[in-house]
PALUMLO-629970 format. One record per residue (C-alpha): residue number from 1; chain; x, y, z. Coordinates in steps of 0.1 Angstrom, whole numbers, padded with zeros to 4 digits. Layout:
residues N
+-------+------+-------+-------+-------+
: lumvo : vogu :     u :     v :     w :
+-------+------+-------+-------+-------+
:   NUM :    A :     X :     Y :     Z :
...
+-------+------+-------+-------+-------+
END
This chain:
residues 419
+-------+------+-------+-------+-------+
: lumvo : vogu :     u :     v :     w :
+-------+------+-------+-------+-------+
:     1 :    A : -0712 : -0263 : -0117 :
:     2 :    A : -0728 : -0281 : -0147 :
:     3 :    A : -0706 : -0283 : -0178 :
:     4 :    A : -0723 : -0280 : -0212 :
:     5 :    A : -0716 : -0303 : -0241 :
:     6 :    A : -0700 : -0274 : -0260 :
:     7 :    A : -0676 : -0269 : -0231 :
:     8 :    A : -0665 : -0306 : -0232 :
:     9 :    A : -0660 : -0304 : -0270 :
:    10 :    A : -0638 : -0274 : -0266 :
:    11 :    A : -0618 : -0292 : -0239 :
:    12 :    A : -0613 : -0322 : -0260 :
:    13 :    A : -0602 : -0302 : -0290 :
:    14 :    A : -0577 : -0284 : -0268 :
:    15 :    A : -0563 : -0317 : -0255 :
:    16 :    A : -0560 : -0330 : -0290 :
:    17 :    A : -0541 : -0300 : -0301 :
:    18 :    A : -0517 : -0302 : -0271 :
:    19 :    A : -0508 : -0338 : -0277 :
:    20 :    A : -0503 : -0333 : -0314 :
:    21 :    A : -0532 : -0352 : -0327 :
:    22 :    A : -0545 : -0340 : -0361 :
:    23 :    A : -0581 : -0332 : -0357 :
:    24 :    A : -0608 : -0341 : -0382 :
:    25 :    A : -0643 : -0335 : -0373 :
:    26 :    A : -0668 : -0354 : -0393 :
:    27 :    A : -0705 : -0357 : -0388 :
:    28 :    A : -0735 : -0375 : -0402 :
:    29 :    A : -0751 : -0341 : -0406 :
:    30 :    A : -0740 : -0306 : -0399 :
:    31 :    A : -0730 : -0309 : -0362 :
:    32 :    A : -0745 : -0285 : -0337 :
:    33 :    A : -0729 : -0282 : -0303 :
:    34 :    A : -0753 : -0296 : -0278 :
:    35 :    A : -0771 : -0273 : -0255 :
:    36 :    A : -0780 : -0280 : -0220 :
:    37 :    A : -0814 : -0299 : -0219 :
:    38 :    A : -0833 : -0315 : -0192 :
:    39 :    A : -0834 : -0349 : -0211 :
:    40 :    A : -0803 : -0371 : -0216 :
:    41 :    A : -0782 : -0364 : -0247 :
:    42 :    A : -0780 : -0390 : -0274 :
:    43 :    A : -0748 : -0378 : -0291 :
:    44 :    A : -0712 : -0385 : -0282 :
:    45 :    A : -0676 : -0372 : -0288 :
:    46 :    A : -0655 : -0399 : -0304 :
:    47 :    A : -0617 : -0395 : -0298 :
:    48 :    A : -0590 : -0415 : -0314 :
:    49 :    A : -0552 : -0409 : -0315 :
:    50 :    A : -0556 : -0391 : -0348 :
:    51 :    A : -0590 : -0374 : -0347 :
:    52 :    A : -0620 : -0361 : -0328 :
:    53 :    A : -0655 : -0367 : -0342 :
:    54 :    A : -0689 : -0357 : -0331 :
:    55 :    A : -0718 : -0382 : -0336 :
:    56 :    A : -0753 : -0372 : -0330 :
:    57 :    A : -0766 : -0407 : -0321 :
:    58 :    A : -0748 : -0437 : -0306 :
:    59 :    A : -0759 : -0462 : -0280 :
:    60 :    A : -0726 : -0481 : -0275 :
:    61 :    A : -0690 : -0474 : -0282 :
:    62 :    A : -0692 : -0498 : -0311 :
:    63 :    A : -0721 : -0478 : -0326 :
:    64 :    A : -0703 : -0446 : -0320 :
:    65 :    A : -0673 : -0458 : -0341 :
:    66 :    A : -0696 : -0469 : -0369 :
:    67 :    A : -0715 : -0436 : -0368 :
:    68 :    A : -0681 : -0419 : -0371 :
:    69 :    A : -0672 : -0442 : -0399 :
:    70 :    A : -0641 : -0454 : -0381 :
:    71 :    A : -0628 : -0489 : -0383 :
:    72 :    A : -0622 : -0507 : -0351 :
:    73 :    A : -0590 : -0528 : -0352 :
:    74 :    A : -0588 : -0560 : -0333 :
:    75 :    A : -0577 : -0556 : -0298 :
:    76 :    A : -0588 : -0519 : -0295 :
:    77 :    A : -0598 : -0507 : -0261 :
:    78 :    A : -0625 : -0482 : -0252 :
:    79 :    A : -0628 : -0457 : -0225 :
:    80 :    A : -0659 : -0437 : -0217 :
:    81 :    A : -0654 : -0405 : -0198 :
:    82 :    A : -0620 : -0420 : -0187 :
:    83 :    A : -0634 : -0453 : -0176 :
:    84 :    A : -0626 : -0487 : -0193 :
:    85 :    A : -0658 : -0496 : -0212 :
:    86 :    A : -0669 : -0527 : -0232 :
:    87 :    A : -0675 : -0521 : -0269 :
:    88 :    A : -0712 : -0532 : -0267 :
:    89 :    A : -0720 : -0518 : -0233 :
:    90 :    A : -0746 : -0490 : -0235 :
:    91 :    A : -0733 : -0455 : -0231 :
:    92 :    A : -0744 : -0437 : -0199 :
:    93 :    A : -0775 : -0416 : -0201 :
:    94 :    A : -0765 : -0381 : -0189 :
:    95 :    A : -0770 : -0345 : -0197 :
:    96 :    A : -0734 : -0340 : -0208 :
:    97 :    A : -0725 : -0360 : -0240 :
:    98 :    A : -0700 : -0388 : -0231 :
:    99 :    A : -0665 : -0389 : -0245 :
:   100 :    A : -0657 : -0422 : -0262 :
:   101 :    A : -0620 : -0429 : -0266 :
:   102 :    A : -0606 : -0457 : -0288 :
:   103 :    A : -0571 : -0469 : -0281 :
:   104 :    A : -0559 : -0490 : -0311 :
:   105 :    A : -0533 : -0517 : -0303 :
:   106 :    A : -0497 : -0506 : -0308 :
:   107 :    A : -0462 : -0519 : -0301 :
:   108 :    A : -0432 : -0500 : -0289 :
:   109 :    A : -0396 : -0512 : -0284 :
:   110 :    A : -0384 : -0495 : -0252 :
:   111 :    A : -0348 : -0494 : -0239 :
:   112 :    A : -0349 : -0488 : -0201 :
:   113 :    A : -0314 : -0479 : -0189 :
:   114 :    A : -0301 : -0498 : -0220 :
:   115 :    A : -0322 : -0530 : -0213 :
:   116 :    A : -0347 : -0539 : -0240 :
:   117 :    A : -0384 : -0539 : -0231 :
:   118 :    A : -0410 : -0548 : -0257 :
:   119 :    A : -0446 : -0536 : -0251 :
:   120 :    A : -0477 : -0542 : -0271 :
:   121 :    A : -0512 : -0531 : -0262 :
:   122 :    A : -0535 : -0501 : -0261 :
:   123 :    A : -0526 : -0469 : -0243 :
:   124 :    A : -0532 : -0433 : -0248 :
:   125 :    A : -0496 : -0422 : -0239 :
:   126 :    A : -0461 : -0437 : -0237 :
:   127 :    A : -0463 : -0431 : -0199 :
:   128 :    A : -0494 : -0453 : -0197 :
:   129 :    A : -0477 : -0479 : -0218 :
:   130 :    A : -0447 : -0480 : -0195 :
:   131 :    A : -0470 : -0483 : -0165 :
:   132 :    A : -0487 : -0513 : -0181 :
:   133 :    A : -0453 : -0528 : -0186 :
:   134 :    A : -0446 : -0525 : -0149 :
:   135 :    A : -0423 : -0494 : -0152 :
:   136 :    A : -0432 : -0467 : -0126 :
:   137 :    A : -0417 : -0435 : -0137 :
:   138 :    A : -0400 : -0409 : -0115 :
:   139 :    A : -0404 : -0373 : -0123 :
:   140 :    A : -0366 : -0370 : -0129 :
:   141 :    A : -0365 : -0399 : -0154 :
:   142 :    A : -0356 : -0389 : -0190 :
:   143 :    A : -0371 : -0401 : -0223 :
:   144 :    A : -0359 : -0398 : -0258 :
:   145 :    A : -0394 : -0388 : -0269 :
:   146 :    A : -0422 : -0370 : -0250 :
:   147 :    A : -0440 : -0394 : -0227 :
:   148 :    A : -0473 : -0378 : -0236 :
:   149 :    A : -0468 : -0391 : -0272 :
:   150 :    A : -0493 : -0418 : -0283 :
:   151 :    A : -0478 : -0452 : -0288 :
:   152 :    A : -0493 : -0455 : -0322 :
:   153 :    A : -0470 : -0428 : -0334 :
:   154 :    A : -0438 : -0442 : -0317 :
:   155 :    A : -0418 : -0472 : -0327 :
:   156 :    A : -0388 : -0469 : -0303 :
:   157 :    A : -0381 : -0449 : -0271 :
:   158 :    A : -0352 : -0448 : -0247 :
:   159 :    A : -0358 : -0443 : -0210 :
:   160 :    A : -0331 : -0433 : -0186 :
:   161 :    A : -0341 : -0439 : -0150 :
:   162 :    A : -0331 : -0413 : -0124 :
:   163 :    A : -0307 : -0424 : -0097 :
:   164 :    A : -0304 : -0411 : -0062 :
:   165 :    A : -0274 : -0387 : -0056 :
:   166 :    A : -0262 : -0377 : -0022 :
:   167 :    A : -0248 : -0342 : -0022 :
:   168 :    A : -0228 : -0330 :  0008 :
:   169 :    A : -0226 : -0293 :  0011 :
:   170 :    A : -0207 : -0282 :  0043 :
:   171 :    A : -0225 : -0298 :  0072 :
:   172 :    A : -0257 : -0304 :  0052 :
:   173 :    A : -0266 : -0334 :  0031 :
:   174 :    A : -0291 : -0335 :  0003 :
:   175 :    A : -0306 : -0364 : -0017 :
:   176 :    A : -0312 : -0356 : -0053 :
:   177 :    A : -0327 : -0377 : -0082 :
:   178 :    A : -0313 : -0373 : -0116 :
:   179 :    A : -0308 : -0390 : -0149 :
:   180 :    A : -0280 : -0366 : -0159 :
:   181 :    A : -0247 : -0381 : -0172 :
:   182 :    A : -0224 : -0357 : -0153 :
:   183 :    A : -0220 : -0344 : -0118 :
:   184 :    A : -0225 : -0308 : -0128 :
:   185 :    A : -0257 : -0315 : -0147 :
:   186 :    A : -0271 : -0335 : -0118 :
:   187 :    A : -0264 : -0308 : -0093 :
:   188 :    A : -0278 : -0281 : -0116 :
:   189 :    A : -0311 : -0300 : -0116 :
:   190 :    A : -0311 : -0298 : -0078 :
:   191 :    A : -0303 : -0261 : -0078 :
:   192 :    A : -0269 : -0269 : -0063 :
:   193 :    A : -0247 : -0261 : -0093 :
:   194 :    A : -0213 : -0247 : -0082 :
:   195 :    A : -0210 : -0209 : -0084 :
:   196 :    A : -0179 : -0188 : -0089 :
:   197 :    A : -0149 : -0205 : -0073 :
:   198 :    A : -0169 : -0234 : -0059 :
:   199 :    A : -0159 : -0269 : -0070 :
:   200 :    A : -0171 : -0305 : -0066 :
:   201 :    A : -0155 : -0338 : -0059 :
:   202 :    A : -0157 : -0355 : -0083 :
:   203 :    A : -0153 : -0326 : -0108 :
:   204 :    A : -0185 : -0312 : -0122 :
:   205 :    A : -0177 : -0325 : -0157 :
:   206 :    A : -0170 : -0360 : -0144 :
:   207 :    A : -0194 : -0389 : -0150 :
:   208 :    A : -0222 : -0397 : -0126 :
:   209 :    A : -0203 : -0413 : -0096 :
:   210 :    A : -0207 : -0450 : -0090 :
:   211 :    A : -0210 : -0444 : -0053 :
:   212 :    A : -0237 : -0418 : -0059 :
:   213 :    A : -0220 : -0393 : -0036 :
:   214 :    A : -0208 : -0358 : -0045 :
:   215 :    A : -0192 : -0331 : -0023 :
:   216 :    A : -0198 : -0295 : -0032 :
:   217 :    A : -0171 : -0273 : -0017 :
:   218 :    A : -0183 : -0238 : -0009 :
:   219 :    A : -0155 : -0213 : -0016 :
:   220 :    A : -0154 : -0176 : -0007 :
:   221 :    A : -0126 : -0150 : -0006 :
:   222 :    A : -0120 : -0119 :  0014 :
:   223 :    A : -0095 : -0091 :  0013 :
:   224 :    A : -0076 : -0081 :  0045 :
:   225 :    A : -0050 : -0055 :  0052 :
:   226 :    A : -0020 : -0068 :  0071 :
:   227 :    A :  0003 : -0044 :  0088 :
:   228 :    A :  0040 : -0053 :  0093 :
:   229 :    A :  0066 : -0034 :  0112 :
:   230 :    A :  0096 : -0022 :  0092 :
:   231 :    A :  0129 : -0023 :  0111 :
:   232 :    A :  0149 :  0009 :  0113 :
:   233 :    A :  0186 :  0012 :  0105 :
:   234 :    A :  0213 :  0025 :  0129 :
:   235 :    A :  0237 :  0051 :  0117 :
:   236 :    A :  0266 :  0070 :  0131 :
:   237 :    A :  0274 :  0107 :  0128 :
:   238 :    A :  0305 :  0126 :  0138 :
:   239 :    A :  0301 :  0154 :  0163 :
:   240 :    A :  0330 :  0178 :  0159 :
:   241 :    A :  0322 :  0198 :  0190 :
:   242 :    A :  0320 :  0168 :  0213 :
:   243 :    A :  0351 :  0153 :  0230 :
:   244 :    A :  0366 :  0121 :  0217 :
:   245 :    A :  0350 :  0089 :  0231 :
:   246 :    A :  0318 :  0108 :  0237 :
:   247 :    A :  0288 :  0088 :  0225 :
:   248 :    A :  0254 :  0105 :  0222 :
:   249 :    A :  0221 :  0094 :  0206 :
:   250 :    A :  0212 :  0121 :  0182 :
:   251 :    A :  0180 :  0106 :  0170 :
:   252 :    A :  0160 :  0076 :  0183 :
:   253 :    A :  0150 :  0051 :  0157 :
:   254 :    A :  0113 :  0044 :  0150 :
:   255 :    A :  0097 :  0015 :  0132 :
:   256 :    A :  0080 :  0020 :  0099 :
:   257 :    A :  0048 :  0004 :  0087 :
:   258 :    A :  0044 : -0018 :  0057 :
:   259 :    A :  0008 : -0026 :  0046 :
:   260 :    A : -0001 : -0056 :  0025 :
:   261 :    A : -0034 : -0063 :  0007 :
:   262 :    A : -0040 : -0100 :  0011 :
:   263 :    A : -0066 : -0122 : -0006 :
:   264 :    A : -0077 : -0150 :  0018 :
:   265 :    A : -0095 : -0180 :  0004 :
:   266 :    A : -0118 : -0202 :  0025 :
:   267 :    A : -0131 : -0236 :  0015 :
:   268 :    A : -0160 : -0248 :  0035 :
:   269 :    A : -0154 : -0222 :  0061 :
:   270 :    A : -0117 : -0231 :  0066 :
:   271 :    A : -0088 : -0209 :  0054 :
:   272 :    A : -0068 : -0227 :  0027 :
:   273 :    A : -0045 : -0200 :  0014 :
:   274 :    A : -0033 : -0164 :  0013 :
:   275 :    A : -0019 : -0144 : -0016 :
:   276 :    A : -0003 : -0110 : -0012 :
:   277 :    A : -0018 : -0089 : -0040 :
:   278 :    A : -0002 : -0056 : -0032 :
:   279 :    A :  0022 : -0040 : -0007 :
:   280 :    A :  0032 : -0004 :  0001 :
:   281 :    A :  0051 :  0015 :  0027 :
:   282 :    A :  0026 :  0034 :  0047 :
:   283 :    A :  0050 :  0049 :  0072 :
:   284 :    A :  0088 :  0050 :  0064 :
:   285 :    A :  0111 :  0040 :  0093 :
:   286 :    A :  0133 :  0066 :  0109 :
:   287 :    A :  0169 :  0055 :  0115 :
:   288 :    A :  0186 :  0056 :  0149 :
:   289 :    A :  0215 :  0081 :  0147 :
:   290 :    A :  0244 :  0078 :  0172 :
:   291 :    A :  0268 :  0106 :  0173 :
:   292 :    A :  0304 :  0102 :  0183 :
:   293 :    A :  0328 :  0130 :  0194 :
:   294 :    A :  0358 :  0138 :  0172 :
:   295 :    A :  0372 :  0166 :  0192 :
:   296 :    A :  0407 :  0157 :  0204 :
:   297 :    A :  0416 :  0174 :  0237 :
:   298 :    A :  0452 :  0168 :  0250 :
:   299 :    A :  0451 :  0157 :  0287 :
:   300 :    A :  0481 :  0158 :  0310 :
:   301 :    A :  0486 :  0128 :  0332 :
:   302 :    A :  0508 :  0133 :  0363 :
:   303 :    A :  0531 :  0102 :  0367 :
:   304 :    A :  0562 :  0092 :  0387 :
:   305 :    A :  0580 :  0097 :  0355 :
:   306 :    A :  0568 :  0133 :  0352 :
:   307 :    A :  0538 :  0147 :  0333 :
:   308 :    A :  0526 :  0127 :  0303 :
:   309 :    A :  0505 :  0143 :  0276 :
:   310 :    A :  0477 :  0120 :  0264 :
:   311 :    A :  0456 :  0126 :  0233 :
:   312 :    A :  0432 :  0098 :  0244 :
:   313 :    A :  0425 :  0083 :  0278 :
:   314 :    A :  0406 :  0050 :  0281 :
:   315 :    A :  0396 :  0029 :  0311 :
:   316 :    A :  0407 : -0007 :  0304 :
:   317 :    A :  0410 : -0040 :  0322 :
:   318 :    A :  0446 : -0050 :  0324 :
:   319 :    A :  0461 : -0085 :  0326 :
:   320 :    A :  0497 : -0096 :  0322 :
:   321 :    A :  0517 : -0123 :  0305 :
:   322 :    A :  0553 : -0134 :  0299 :
:   323 :    A :  0570 : -0159 :  0275 :
:   324 :    A :  0561 : -0189 :  0297 :
:   325 :    A :  0527 : -0175 :  0306 :
:   326 :    A :  0512 : -0170 :  0272 :
:   327 :    A :  0485 : -0197 :  0279 :
:   328 :    A :  0496 : -0221 :  0250 :
:   329 :    A :  0512 : -0247 :  0272 :
:   330 :    A :  0548 : -0239 :  0261 :
:   331 :    A :  0571 : -0209 :  0263 :
:   332 :    A :  0574 : -0184 :  0234 :
:   333 :    A :  0588 : -0148 :  0233 :
:   334 :    A :  0576 : -0141 :  0198 :
:   335 :    A :  0549 : -0114 :  0194 :
:   336 :    A :  0526 : -0105 :  0165 :
:   337 :    A :  0548 : -0076 :  0155 :
:   338 :    A :  0579 : -0098 :  0155 :
:   339 :    A :  0595 : -0081 :  0186 :
:   340 :    A :  0606 : -0103 :  0215 :
:   341 :    A :  0583 : -0103 :  0245 :
:   342 :    A :  0596 : -0082 :  0274 :
:   343 :    A :  0583 : -0055 :  0296 :
:   344 :    A :  0570 : -0026 :  0275 :
:   345 :    A :  0552 : -0048 :  0250 :
:   346 :    A :  0514 : -0043 :  0252 :
:   347 :    A :  0489 : -0066 :  0236 :
:   348 :    A :  0454 : -0056 :  0225 :
:   349 :    A :  0425 : -0071 :  0207 :
:   350 :    A :  0429 : -0077 :  0169 :
:   351 :    A :  0402 : -0050 :  0162 :
:   352 :    A :  0423 : -0025 :  0181 :
:   353 :    A :  0456 : -0036 :  0167 :
:   354 :    A :  0444 : -0027 :  0132 :
:   355 :    A :  0444 :  0010 :  0142 :
:   356 :    A :  0468 :  0011 :  0172 :
:   357 :    A :  0497 : -0012 :  0162 :
:   358 :    A :  0529 :  0006 :  0170 :
:   359 :    A :  0514 :  0034 :  0190 :
:   360 :    A :  0530 :  0045 :  0223 :
:   361 :    A :  0510 :  0042 :  0255 :
:   362 :    A :  0514 :  0048 :  0291 :
:   363 :    A :  0498 :  0027 :  0320 :
:   364 :    A :  0501 :  0040 :  0356 :
:   365 :    A :  0521 :  0015 :  0377 :
:   366 :    A :  0535 : -0002 :  0345 :
:   367 :    A :  0551 :  0027 :  0327 :
:   368 :    A :  0555 :  0033 :  0290 :
:   369 :    A :  0548 :  0007 :  0264 :
:   370 :    A :  0542 :  0000 :  0227 :
:   371 :    A :  0512 : -0018 :  0212 :
:   372 :    A :  0530 : -0047 :  0195 :
:   373 :    A :  0510 : -0079 :  0201 :
:   374 :    A :  0475 : -0093 :  0198 :
:   375 :    A :  0456 : -0112 :  0225 :
:   376 :    A :  0422 : -0128 :  0229 :
:   377 :    A :  0407 : -0101 :  0251 :
:   378 :    A :  0378 : -0103 :  0276 :
:   379 :    A :  0343 : -0101 :  0260 :
:   380 :    A :  0324 : -0069 :  0270 :
:   381 :    A :  0354 : -0050 :  0282 :
:   382 :    A :  0381 : -0028 :  0269 :
:   383 :    A :  0412 : -0049 :  0276 :
:   384 :    A :  0450 : -0049 :  0274 :
:   385 :    A :  0477 : -0074 :  0282 :
:   386 :    A :  0509 : -0060 :  0297 :
:   387 :    A :  0540 : -0078 :  0287 :
:   388 :    A :  0569 : -0089 :  0309 :
:   389 :    A :  0599 : -0111 :  0308 :
:   390 :    A :  0598 : -0143 :  0329 :
:   391 :    A :  0623 : -0127 :  0353 :
:   392 :    A :  0604 : -0094 :  0360 :
:   393 :    A :  0568 : -0108 :  0356 :
:   394 :    A :  0540 : -0091 :  0377 :
:   395 :    A :  0505 : -0103 :  0379 :
:   396 :    A :  0478 : -0078 :  0367 :
:   397 :    A :  0441 : -0083 :  0370 :
:   398 :    A :  0425 : -0049 :  0375 :
:   399 :    A :  0410 : -0018 :  0359 :
:   400 :    A :  0434 :  0009 :  0350 :
:   401 :    A :  0440 :  0039 :  0328 :
:   402 :    A :  0454 :  0036 :  0293 :
:   403 :    A :  0470 :  0068 :  0280 :
:   404 :    A :  0477 :  0071 :  0243 :
:   405 :    A :  0508 :  0093 :  0243 :
:   406 :    A :  0506 :  0125 :  0222 :
:   407 :    A :  0508 :  0135 :  0194 :
:   408 :    A :  0477 :  0118 :  0179 :
:   409 :    A :  0481 :  0098 :  0146 :
:   410 :    A :  0465 :  0109 :  0114 :
:   411 :    A :  0427 :  0109 :  0115 :
:   412 :    A :  0424 :  0078 :  0092 :
:   413 :    A :  0443 :  0058 :  0119 :
:   414 :    A :  0420 :  0068 :  0147 :
:   415 :    A :  0390 :  0045 :  0156 :
:   416 :    A :  0366 :  0072 :  0166 :
:   417 :    A :  0343 :  0046 :  0182 :
:   418 :    A :  0364 :  0020 :  0200 :
:   419 :    A :  0353 : -0015 :  0189 :
+-------+------+-------+-------+-------+
END
């Protein structure tokens, strides 16, 4: 599509306004926007860093400057329609008026990553000046002033070159370019800024790392409900209607249920910690209740010595001992109660003696006795040790019946469940 001279003028005016050039339009006569004609146009648009001027007649860039009443400084450079052009070279004959640009010489003191760089020449923008100085800019480079600024208007400019940054995120690796001073700012430019609980190594507020490597740790949390069993207690309960030494399970125990709300944290997909945030008893445990009989029933035991009334009858494993058979390696007839050891002294476990010390008992085949001594016992068995003198010693190793001779002692002296 053919562009008219007026369209080009509008375009140039827009460019001038965007780059901040003050615009002064001056003409030898009242300018009239050119209209499309079949013959070549003789006018031109003259553009400098500070103004845009229309001239109706000009054969060369030099004549265009004179017609626009603009001084041409030594060292100025001309472009015609964007092409480098000599000052006295005839302008192109074309239907669309040419655009003649004059670039006066300028000098700028650059600092590129802190290193001084002096430039002098003609350029439309600072970016072009840097290119002339051999500095190829990266899109992520930073400048203290806009790189579209004209060098005539700038005396100093600082350029910070972008550096590559390797960002590791889980199993992925990204290469970023940034001129930022901190890790967080660099990652933000690459749309990798940490979110929520995420964190970086080095930290996001740390300086740009010298090894150009950053690890972004992805962090997520989840809530889980953990169920834990709650142990039940065991209790005992007297059963007045059940005979003594009767053991009955009144209630089976059941486990309760404790529920915990746990916050689980994962870093890069791996669990790193758990915190219990709340806990409650969802199902209370039910205790195990064992009942024991407390009803004392007098039993009559027929013996060679006549009937013996027993308030308690227990099956026990009986052994025997005498002063020189006490198992200590020497002879001794002293018992725990202080009585001398002879036939009729019966020893029991310490846990029994606390209740039964001094009680009268009867053992078939042995006869009457008194609980007056303490022995070690046999684990897992109800046990007694039948005392003898060395002269009448008899060896016992058998199960037998232990009769607690009536009447029974006071209730507080009765072990309702034999230990």
